[in-house]
N, C-alpha and C positions, 0 to 999 in steps of 0.2 A: 427421568434423568436430566440434569441441567445441560443445556445445549449452548454452543457458541455458533451463532449464525453470521457468516461473512457475506456481505452484499458487495459484489464487484460489478464494475462497468467500464466501458470505454469512457474516455473523457467526455463530459457533457452528456452522459447516457441517461440521466434521470434516476440513477441508482439511489440518490438521496430520498426519493419519494418512498421507496420500499423500506429503506432504513428508518425514515421518519415514522412510517406507519407502525412498524414493529416496536419502535421506541415508545410509541404512544400507548401501547398495550400494557395492561396491569401485570402481565407475566413476563415482561421484558425490561431490560435496562441497557442503556447505551453509556458506557463509562466516559465517553468523550463528547457527548451531546451531539451537536450538529457537525462536529469536526470529524475529518477522516483520520483513521488510525494508520499512519504511514511508516511506523517503526520497522515493519517487516518488509514492505515492498519497495521502499526508497532504494536508489542505487547503492547507497552505503549502509543499508539496513541489514536486518538479520538474515533474510534469504540470500542476499548478496554474499554475506559471510559464509553461509552454508555452501553455496555454489562454488566459491573459491577454495573451500577446504576439501570438498569431496567430489565435485563434478569436473572442474578444470584441474588438469594434472600439471603441477609445477611445484618446485621446491620452495618458491618464495611467494606464490599467490596467497597462501593462508596468512603470512606475516603482514603483507600490505592490507589485506582485508580486515585483520584484527585492528590494525592502526586506524584505518578508515572508519570502522564501526565505532571505536572508542571516541574518535574525534566528532563523529556525527552525533553520538549520544550526548557528549558534552555540550554541543550547540543546541540540540533538541530540548534539553532540559530548560533552557531559557527562552525558547521560542514563544512568541506572543501571538495569540489568536483573538478574534473578536467573538465573545460569547453572545453578544447582541449588538445592534448598531451603537457604536460609540463606546462600548464597554470592552476593555481589554483584559485578558487573563492569560496565565500560563497553564498549559495542559499537564505539565509535569513538575516535579520538585526534586529535592535531593534524594528521595527514595529511589528514583530511577538510576542515579549514579551508583548508589549502594548496591542495588540489584545487579547492575551491569558489571561492576567490579567483581562481584561474587561469581557471576555467570562465566566471565572470561577466565577466571582462575580455574573453574571446574572443567572447562573444555580445553585447557592447555595441558598437553602431555609433556613437552619439552620446551624450554625457552632459554635463550642466551642472546648476548648482544653481539652485533656485527655491523658491518658497513658495506653492503652489497653494491655492485656496480650501478644499478639504477638509481640508488640513493646518491651516490657520488656525482653522477651525471646531472641530476636535478637539483643539487644543492645550490642555493643562491650565494652570491659573492660574499655577503656579510658572514654567513655561516661558515664558509670555507676559510675565511680569515680567522674567525674564532677558533676553528678546529686546529689550524696550524699554530696559532699562538699557544693554545693549551698543550699541544704536543711539544712545542719547543721550550716554553717557559715553565710550564707546570709538570712537564714530563709525563703527561697523561696519554696513554695509547688509545686507539680507537675503541677498544673494549671498555676501558675505564671511563670514557666519555659517554657511554651508553647512548649512542646515536640512534640505534634502531634495534628494536627487539625482534629477533627471529623466532618464530613459533612453529612447533609441530603440534597439530591438534589431536585430540583424543579420537577414538574410533567413532564412526558415524552414529551408531546406535546410542552411544553415550551422549554425543552432541545433541541428538534429537530429544533424548530424555531430559537433559538439563535445559534445553531451549523451551520445552513445554513448561517446566517449572518456572523459568524466567518470565515468560509471557503471562502465565497464570498469576504470578506475584505482582507484575505490573498492573494487570487488569483489576485484580482483587483489591489492590491498594486504592483504586479509584472508586470501587463500588462497596467497599467495606464488607467483603465476603457475602454479598447478597446471594440468596438462593434462586433468584430469578434467572431466566435465560439471558444470555448476552447477545447483543447485536452490534456489529462493527461495520461501518461504511468504508469500503475499499481497504480492508485489512489484509489484502493479499494482492496478487498480480493476475489480471484476467488472462494474460498470455501463458500463465503457468498456474492455474487456479488450484489444482490439487496439491502439488508439491509445495507451493508457497503458503498453504494453510495447514501444513503438517505440524505446526507448532501450537495448535490449539487442542483443547480437550473436547471430544465429542462434537466435532465441527460439521456444519452443513453449509453448503455454498449456493448462493443465489447469484446468477449472472444476468445482468440486465443489458438488453440490446435496444437500439433506437434507430429510427430513420436517419440516414446520414445527412439529410438536408437540415434536420433540426439539430443534429450534433454540430455541424458546421456553424449553424446560426448561434447556438449557445456559446461556442468558442469565440465567434466574431463579436457578439454583443458584449461579452465580458473581457474581450482581448486577453484570453486565458494564457498565462505566461509560458506554459510548456507546449503550446499547440501551434500548428500552422494556420492560425485564424485569419491572417492577412492576405492569403492567396488561395483561391478556390482550386486552382490546378494543383498546387502543392498539397492541399488537403486531400484531394482525390488520390494522388499517388501514395500519400501516407496511409489513407484508409485501405487502399487495395493491398498494400504491403503487409499490413497487420491483420486485417479482419475479413479477408475474402479467401476463397479457395478451400480445399479439403482439410488442410492442416488445422485452421482455426475451428472449423466445424467439428473435427474429431476431438479437439481439446475440450469442447463443451459437452461432448457426448460421453458423459461419465455418470455413474449412479449416485455420486455424492453431489451432483450439480443439478439444479433446477434453473432452466432458462426462462426468463420472463421478458416479453416485449413491453417496453414502457407504455406504448400506446394502448395495448390490451389491458394493462394494469389499471390505467386511469379511466378508460372508456367502458370497461366491463369489470368493475372492481369486485363485485360479488363472486363471479365465476373464477377470477384469478386469485382472489383471497381463499377460495375453497381449495384450489390447486396448491397454493402456498402452504396453507395450514396442514393439508394432508401430507405434503412432502416433509414438513418439519415435525409432524406428529404433535400438533398443538390444537387447542380448541378454536373452532371457527368463530364463535361469538364470545366475546369477552369484554369486560369493562375497559374503556379507554381513559387513562388517567391524565394524559396530556392531549392537548388539542391537535386533532388531525382532520384536515378538510380535503377530501379527494377532489372537490371542485376547484380548489386552488391549484392543484397539480394539472388539472385539465387545461388550465390557461396556457400551459407550456407546450401543448401540442399544436402543431401547424404554425408555430411562430415564424418559421422560415418564409411562409407566404407573405408575411408583413415586413420582415427585417432583411431578407436577402433580395438583391435585385433579380430581375428576370433572367439575366445571363447566368448568374450563379445557380439559380434554381434549375434552369434547363440543362446546364452542364452536368450537375450532379445527377439529375434524373436520367440523363443519357449514359454517362460513364459508369454509374453505379446502379443501373436499373434492376439488377438481380438482388439488390440488398435494400430496396425501398420497403418501408413498413406501413405506408399509407398511400 
């Protein structure tokens, strides 16, 4: 049966190495190449929409989440990535807009126009003037002006059913309904790996962990936009908050999840590949149709020894000693 494998990791975890390996196999295809599939896990993405409709309890949370999701998709459609050095391309096209419109219609139970308090408070001056002019000169009330669509979503089981169809259509549009297994890099949220991957058919989850010294090194050398790369003390607090303690350990302890240490994967590839293939139910030895060099990934281990100063190395080693992987 065709599987969807979602490879997740902490930022700078090395999850790309596992994703690249699977992508190179003849029995796999990655619809988005070396790029991450963020449509589900981004803060205004699909899982955020689901959470605000069914987990958080509020009369207006779903409406704002619908608006944010639509705006996010409108921008995502035109987002430019680099397919190779100096070569730009779009990951999506108008098909994404079409599928999203259809999906949002199917998960809407009731919709009507209104102008709730939080919208009034956050409206900028120009919009407020326009609103008043339309009311005074054009005799248009707030409903007629269609300022904000208030939405009541369908039942949760219907949402999940339609969400699976939606994601499946988005992916199949990229791979032309290939019968190969699908691999997606960071197509979910590592802090909620099971629930955030409920939108895939026959999914398997790989969670990649890495030594925190090399995680910080990766952040720092790339000056990664979403990370505390510029302050080792801030990084340590950030890492402790999210990835230490019983809660995170229990999150990863699930039958749908295989945890792989990045260092083990590159240093003992044959053994880890055997674990990986057994978990996924795929052949251990198969033709590689794309170039994959495990030795290239090995160069990324222990980089912190070279690129972090002694103070940074010692501080992480001391404060995060229980989470070191080499």
